[in-house]
C-alpha positions in Angstrom: 19.0 -7.6 -23.8 19.1 -4.8 -21.2 22.3 -3.9 -19.4 21.2 -5.7 -16.2 19.6 -8.7 -17.9 21.1 -12.1 -17.3 20.2 -15.6 -18.6 19.7 -18.3 -16.0 19.7 -22.1 -16.1 17.2 -23.4 -13.6 16.4 -26.8 -12.0 12.6 -27.0 -11.6 10.8 -29.5 -9.4 7.1 -29.2 -10.4 4.1 -31.1 -9.1 2.3 -33.0 -11.9 -1.1 -34.5 -11.3 -3.4 -35.7 -14.0 -6.7 -35.1 -12.1 -8.2 -34.9 -8.6 -8.0 -38.7 -8.2 -4.4 -39.1 -9.4 -1.7 -39.5 -6.7 0.6 -37.0 -8.3 4.3 -36.6 -8.1 7.2 -34.1 -8.4 8.9 -34.1 -11.8 12.3 -32.6 -12.5 12.9 -30.2 -15.4 16.0 -28.2 -16.5 15.3 -24.9 -18.3 18.0 -22.9 -19.9 18.1 -19.3 -21.2 15.6 -17.8 -18.7 15.9 -14.0 -18.7 16.1 -12.3 -15.3 13.7 -9.7 -16.9 10.9 -12.2 -17.4 8.2 -12.9 -14.8 7.7 -16.2 -13.1 4.7 -17.0 -15.3 6.7 -16.1 -18.4 9.3 -18.6 -17.2 6.6 -21.3 -17.0 5.4 -20.2 -20.5 8.9 -20.8 -21.7 9.0 -24.2 -20.1 5.7 -25.2 -21.7 6.9 -24.1 -25.1 9.9 -26.4 -24.6 7.7 -29.3 -23.5 5.3 -28.8 -26.4 8.2 -28.8 -28.9 9.3 -32.1 -27.4 5.8 -33.6 -27.7 5.3 -33.6 -23.9 2.3 -32.4 -22.1 2.6 -28.8 -20.8 2.3 -27.9 -17.1 -1.2 -26.7 -16.3 -1.4 -23.5 -14.1 -3.9 -20.8 -13.4 -3.4 -17.2 -14.7 -5.4 -14.4 -16.1 -4.7 -10.7 -15.7 -0.9 -11.0 -15.0 -1.1 -7.6 -13.4 -1.5 -8.6 -9.7 -5.2 -7.9 -9.7 -7.2 -11.1 -10.3 -5.5 -13.5 -7.8 -5.5 -16.5 -10.2 -1.7 -17.1 -10.1 -1.8 -19.4 -7.1 1.5 -21.1 -6.7 3.7 -22.3 -3.8 7.2 -21.4 -4.7 10.0 -23.0 -2.6 7.4 -23.4 0.2 6.1 -19.8 0.1 2.8 -18.7 -1.3 3.5 -16.5 -4.4 7.3 -16.8 -3.8 9.9 -15.0 -1.8 8.9 -11.4 -2.4 6.6 -9.7 0.2 3.2 -8.3 -1.0 3.8 -9.7 -4.5 1.6 -12.0 -6.6 3.3 -14.8 -8.6 2.7 -12.9 -11.9 4.5 -9.9 -10.4 7.5 -12.0 -9.3 10.5 -11.6 -11.6 13.2 -14.1 -12.2 15.8 -11.6 -11.0 14.8 -12.9 -7.5 16.6 -16.1 -8.4 20.2 -17.1 -9.2 21.7 -19.1 -11.9 21.6 -22.8 -11.1 18.9 -22.5 -8.5 16.5 -25.3 -7.8 12.9 -24.0 -7.6 10.1 -26.2 -6.1 6.7 -25.3 -7.6 3.5 -26.8 -6.0 -0.3 -26.0 -6.0 -2.1 -24.7 -3.0 -2.5 -27.5 -0.4 -5.9 -27.4 1.4 -8.9 -29.7 1.7 -11.1 -26.8 0.5 -8.9 -26.3 -2.6 -8.8 -29.7 -4.3 -6.3 -30.1 -7.2 -7.9 -30.0 -10.6 -4.7 -30.8 -12.6 -1.0 -30.1 -12.0 -0.8 -26.6 -10.4 -4.4 -25.7 -10.8 -6.8 -26.0 -7.8 -10.6 -25.5 -7.4 -11.2 -22.4 -5.4 -15.0 -22.3 -5.9 -15.3 -22.7 -2.1 -14.4 -19.0 -1.9 -17.3 -18.2 -4.3 -19.7 -20.2 -2.1 -18.6 -18.2 1.0 -19.3 -15.0 -0.9 -22.7 -16.3 -2.1 -23.6 -17.0 1.5 -23.4 -13.4 2.6 -20.8 -11.3 0.8 -23.3 -8.8 -0.7 -25.6 -5.9 0.3 -29.2 -5.2 -0.6 -29.8 -1.7 -1.9 -32.7 0.2 -3.4 -32.5 0.6 -7.1 -32.9 4.0 -8.9 -30.8 7.1 -9.0 -27.5 7.1 -7.2 -27.5 9.0 -3.9 -25.5 12.2 -3.6 -21.9 11.6 -2.8 -22.1 13.5 0.5 -25.5 12.1 1.6 -24.1 9.2 3.5 -21.3 10.4 5.8 -18.6 7.8 6.6 -15.7 8.5 9.0 -12.4 8.5 7.2 -10.9 5.9 9.4 -13.8 3.5 8.6 -13.5 4.3 4.9 -9.8 3.6 4.9 -10.1 0.3 6.8 -12.9 -0.8 4.5 -10.8 0.0 1.4 -7.9 -1.9 2.9 -10.1 -5.0 3.5 -11.6 -4.7 0.0 -8.1 -5.0 -1.5 -8.3 -8.7 -0.9 -8.2 -10.5 -4.3 -9.3 -13.9 -3.1 -6.1 -15.7 -4.3 -6.1 -18.2 -1.4 -2.5 -17.6 -0.3 -3.8 -17.2 3.3 -5.3 -20.7 3.2 -2.3 -22.3 1.6 0.1 -20.7 4.1 -1.9 -21.5 7.2 -1.0 -24.8 9.0 -4.7 -25.3 9.6 -5.8 -24.2 6.1 -7.9 -21.5 7.7 -10.0 -19.2 5.5 -10.5 -16.6 8.2 -8.3 -13.9 6.7 -10.2 -14.0 3.4 -13.7 -14.2 5.1 -12.9 -11.5 7.6 -11.7 -9.2 4.9 -15.0 -9.6 3.0 -17.0 -9.2 6.2 -15.0 -6.1 7.3 -15.3 -4.2 4.0 -19.1 -4.3 4.5 -19.4 -4.2 8.3 -17.4 -0.9 8.4 -19.8 0.9 6.0 -23.4 2.0 6.5 -24.5 0.2 3.3 -23.5 -3.1 4.9 -25.4 -2.7 8.2 -28.8 -4.0 7.1 -27.6 -7.6 6.7 -24.7 -7.5 9.1 -25.9 -9.9 11.7 -27.0 -12.6 9.3 -24.0 -12.0 7.0 -21.4 -12.9 9.5 -23.3 -16.0 10.7 -23.9 -17.3 7.1 -20.4 -16.7 5.9 -18.6 -18.2 8.9 -21.0 -21.2 8.9 -20.4 -21.8 5.2 -16.6 -21.5 5.7 -16.8 -24.2 8.4 -19.0 -26.4 6.3 -16.6 -26.3 3.3 -13.7 -27.7 5.4 -11.5 -24.7 6.2 -9.6 -24.9 9.4 -9.7 -22.7 12.5 -7.4 -19.8 13.1 -4.7 -20.3 15.8 -2.9 -17.0 15.4 0.1 -18.2 13.4 -0.2 -15.0 11.3 1.3 -16.8 8.3 -1.8 -15.6 6.4 -0.9 -11.9 6.8 2.8 -12.6 6.0 2.0 -14.3 2.7 -0.9 -12.0 1.6 0.1 -10.2 -1.7 -2.2 -7.3 -0.7 -1.1 -7.0 3.0 -4.5 -7.7 4.4 -4.2 -7.2 8.2 -5.2 -9.9 10.7 -7.0 -7.2 12.7 -9.9 -8.1 10.3 -10.1 -11.5 12.0 -10.6 -9.8 15.3 -13.3 -7.7 13.8 -15.0 -10.7 12.3 -15.0 -12.5 15.7 -16.5 -9.4 17.3 -19.2 -9.2 14.7 -19.9 -13.0 15.1 -20.3 -12.8 18.9 -22.5 -9.7 18.6 -24.8 -11.4 16.1 -25.0 -14.5 18.2 -26.0 -12.5 21.2 -28.5 -10.5 19.2 -30.1 -13.6 17.7 -30.9 -14.9 21.3 -32.8 -11.8 22.3 
């Protein structure tokens, strides 16, 4: 045990749901001996080990890299996407952010486009469908071009990289009162719209991706900015303005 490590006793209120058709309910658990050095997902691992030892069904939740890269760890923690720390995924959240005796409410993403599969796991294939609709570029195969052959202004390169940092976790959708997917979609559109390689399909891309987003049941943006506040990668809502500009430009161009 490190000098700063403490052991916590926590009261957990966790959403349990057998499948998409089940009504679901909150279930109370008490977990003792939680190290403040452990991550939030390690705390859930500890709970599941306890449940299995008691012949109870473990809590189902999404996880993969546990390094803040993949975006799988999609949890609402005390009403906040990924928990109380800014620009932090659930797997990067440590139990030192909580106090002994705390009650922690853990829920899945809540959105029509993200139906619950089981417990805390939701189906986010709607994001994949949006990407399939236009989140790609067509390029000639063969030898790679020289690094300096395509000149890109530094500002555009930086903005494109910032947008590309989106990990598609869905926190923006879960935090938005309208369950809007605009921050995610605009980030994916921006990272291509800002670069020369993305210009060829630009007009059709924005139309296809926005239309697919609407088709899948995501809500509209009404500028609450909860998406930006909850994003673990600090994606800026200026991308939504860029997407709207691209959409209007493509609509005008298609009528010519």
